[in-house]
C-alpha positions in Angstrom: 15.4 62.1 -69.4 17.9 59.4 -68.6 18.0 56.2 -70.5 17.7 52.8 -68.7 20.0 50.1 -70.3 20.3 46.5 -69.2 23.3 44.5 -69.8 23.7 40.7 -69.4 25.9 37.7 -70.4 23.5 35.2 -71.9 23.5 31.8 -73.5 22.0 31.2 -77.0 18.9 29.8 -75.3 18.5 33.1 -73.1 20.1 31.8 -69.7 21.8 34.3 -67.7 22.2 32.9 -64.2 25.5 32.3 -62.7 27.9 33.3 -65.7 30.8 33.7 -63.5 31.0 30.6 -61.3 28.4 31.6 -58.5 27.8 28.6 -56.2 24.6 26.7 -56.1 23.8 26.8 -59.8 23.5 23.8 -62.3 25.7 25.4 -65.0 27.6 27.8 -62.9 30.6 29.4 -64.7 29.4 28.8 -68.2 31.1 31.9 -69.6 34.4 30.2 -68.7 33.7 27.4 -71.2 34.4 29.8 -74.0 38.0 31.0 -74.5 38.0 34.7 -73.6 38.8 37.4 -76.2 40.2 40.5 -74.3 38.2 42.7 -76.7 35.0 41.6 -75.5 35.8 42.4 -71.7 37.4 45.9 -73.0 33.8 46.4 -74.4 32.0 45.4 -71.1 34.5 47.6 -69.2 33.5 50.6 -71.5 30.0 50.2 -70.2 31.0 51.8 -66.9 32.6 54.7 -68.5 29.1 55.6 -70.1 27.1 54.9 -66.9 25.6 57.7 -64.8 24.1 55.3 -62.3 23.8 51.7 -61.4 20.4 50.0 -60.6 20.1 46.5 -59.3 17.9 44.0 -57.5 18.5 42.9 -53.9 20.1 39.6 -54.8 22.5 41.3 -57.2 23.3 43.9 -54.7 24.2 41.2 -52.1 26.4 39.4 -54.6 28.3 42.4 -56.1 28.5 44.4 -53.0 30.6 41.6 -51.5 33.2 41.6 -54.3 33.2 44.7 -56.6 34.5 47.0 -53.9 37.7 45.0 -53.6 38.4 45.1 -57.4 40.1 47.9 -59.2 38.4 46.8 -62.4 35.0 48.0 -61.0 36.3 51.4 -59.7 33.8 53.5 -61.5 30.8 51.4 -60.6 32.0 51.5 -57.0 32.0 55.4 -57.1 28.9 56.1 -58.8 25.2 56.5 -57.4 23.7 52.9 -57.0 20.1 52.3 -56.4 18.8 48.9 -55.2 15.2 47.8 -55.8 14.6 45.6 -52.8 12.3 45.0 -49.8 15.0 43.1 -48.1 18.1 45.2 -48.3 17.4 47.9 -45.7 21.0 49.3 -44.6 23.1 49.2 -47.7 26.9 49.6 -46.9 28.2 49.9 -50.3 29.3 53.4 -50.9 26.6 55.9 -52.5 23.9 53.2 -52.5 20.2 54.0 -51.9 17.2 51.5 -51.5 14.4 52.5 -53.7 11.0 50.8 -54.6 10.2 49.6 -58.1 7.8 52.5 -58.4 10.6 55.0 -57.9 12.4 53.8 -61.2 10.1 55.9 -63.6 11.1 59.0 -61.5 14.6 58.1 -61.5 14.8 58.0 -65.4 13.2 61.6 -65.3 16.1 62.9 -63.4 19.5 64.4 -64.6 22.6 62.4 -65.2 24.0 59.8 -67.6 22.3 56.6 -68.3 21.1 54.2 -65.7 22.5 50.7 -66.1 21.2 47.4 -64.7 23.5 44.4 -64.6 22.5 41.0 -63.7 19.2 41.5 -61.7 17.3 39.3 -63.9 13.9 39.5 -62.0 14.3 43.5 -61.9 15.1 43.3 -65.8 11.9 41.3 -66.3 9.8 43.7 -64.2 11.4 46.8 -66.1 10.8 45.2 -69.5 7.0 44.4 -68.6 6.5 47.9 -67.2 8.1 49.4 -70.6 10.9 51.1 -68.6 13.8 49.7 -70.7 15.3 51.8 -73.3 18.2 49.5 -74.5 19.5 45.9 -73.9 23.1 45.2 -74.3 23.7 41.3 -74.5 26.9 39.4 -74.5 25.8 36.3 -76.3 27.9 33.2 -75.7 27.9 30.2 -78.2 26.5 27.7 -75.7 23.1 26.3 -75.0 22.5 25.3 -71.4 18.9 24.0 -71.6 17.9 25.3 -68.1 18.3 28.2 -65.8 16.8 31.8 -65.4 17.1 34.7 -68.0 16.4 38.2 -68.1 13.2 37.9 -70.3 9.8 37.7 -68.8 7.7 34.7 -69.7 4.6 36.2 -68.3 4.3 39.6 -70.0 1.0 40.8 -71.2 2.5 42.8 -74.1 5.5 42.0 -76.2 8.6 44.0 -76.4 9.9 45.0 -79.7 13.6 45.5 -80.1 15.8 46.9 -82.9 19.3 45.7 -83.4 21.5 48.9 -83.7 24.9 47.1 -83.2 26.3 43.7 -83.4 30.0 42.8 -82.8 31.2 39.2 -83.2 34.4 38.3 -81.4 37.1 35.7 -82.6 35.7 33.2 -80.0 32.1 33.5 -81.4 30.7 35.6 -78.6 28.5 38.3 -79.9 28.0 41.7 -78.3 24.4 43.0 -79.3 22.9 46.6 -78.7 19.1 46.4 -79.1 16.9 49.4 -78.4 13.1 49.2 -77.7 10.8 50.1 -80.5 7.5 52.0 -79.8 6.1 52.0 -76.3 
């Protein structure tokens, strides 16, 4: 059985939208307000070495597929199998990409291969958490409070999701990398 791991940049108040400067958001580029520490991005780069597949929602597919194929930093993400949970993406052009339904995710986890990673894709992450399909969350927590914006955590879940902190690294700039595993289920 494959594990499903979500990974997000988040503010202290749980906002994850537009961390890198995406247009049209109130607080766009908020991660750039914190002096970068090369060690934190080295850690993020290591995630693609662990991943066996990349799962994303339609909005993230549209954003990532326009940029990532042109960047050497994302070479392994570009080459690995990618799955898009979407009703709007019908003909993905990004190499090794397949469109699936939300109901297909549980079966995908039952297959062979390395961990399935979700990056960005906040609505998808919320749904996966509510459905009990997330095994681990990796959060790069930035020391900033934004006060508004969307995050990866559901606000309409029927059941709580208990997590156990299994690793935490604090970088010189105050950013924390946290690895949390779901408990029970």
